[in-house]
N, C-alpha and C positions, 0 to 999 in steps of 0.2 A: 834580902829582897833588896833593899836601897844600894846595896853594892852592885847588885846587877842593873839596877837603874842607873847607876852612876856609870856604869860601861856606857850606856846610851846617851849619858849626859855629855860624853866627851865633844861630841859635834856641837851641839848648841853653845857649850862654854867655850869651846875654841873659836867659834863664829864671833862671839862677844869680845873674846880677847883679841881676836884679829882686828875688829872695828875698832875697838878702843885703842889698840896700839897704833894703828895708822891713822886714826883721827884726833881725838882732843888728847890724848896722852903725848902723842908727836908735836902738837901744836904747842905743848907746855915744855918740851925738850925732855921728857923722861924717858922717851923712847926713840927709836929711828923707826921712819916708816919705809915700808916696802918700795924699795926705789923704781920697781916696774908698774906700780900702783897709781895710775894716772887717770883711771875712768870715774874717779870720784867714789865716795863712800856711801852713797843712797842706797845702791843695791845690797851692800853688806849690811847695812842696818836693818833694811827690809829682811833680808834672809835671816840675819840673826834674831830678829823679833819673833819672825813666824815659827823657826824651827824652838826657840826657847819657851815660847807661848804655849806650842803643842806639847813640848815635853814637860813643863810644869803643870800644865792641865792634868797628863796621865801621872806623873808623880803624885799631883796632891789627891787625886781621886783614890789612888792605890793606898796612900798612906792615911785617908779618913776612914776608908773601908778597915785597914789593919789595925787603926787606932781603936777603934770600936771593939777590938777583940784582946786587947791587952790591957793590964792593970798597973800600968805606969802612968804617972801624972804628964799632962800636956807640956809644962815647963821642963820636962827631961826628954820627953818623947820626940819633941820637933826639931831641937838641937841635935839631938842624937841622929836623926834620920837625914839632915842636912850634912852633917859630917860624914857620914858614911857615904853619902852619895857623891861628894867631892872626894874622896879616896881616889879613886880610879884617874881623874884629871890631874890631881897633884902627883900621883906616881909618873904619869906620863911626863908631865910639865918637867920634873926634878930629873928626868931621866936622861 
């Protein structure tokens, strides 16, 4: 289930990465900003926050519902859910 949610997470995670790599990480010199990005970063931060907030609320509700039905301690359940949700993004990022 979290792998499928991870496929949906690609969009908000990409938006967050785009906003970070063109904003604060570029200011620190850790990444190169997009040369054609001259409209400002406010719209990207707003778009990333809204999409990530919507995804996080759906992900949280689904996993709270699923957590009640499994006999796994929470200290192992939540890190496994986060790791499984990040797998599709990492596969695309490394490709």
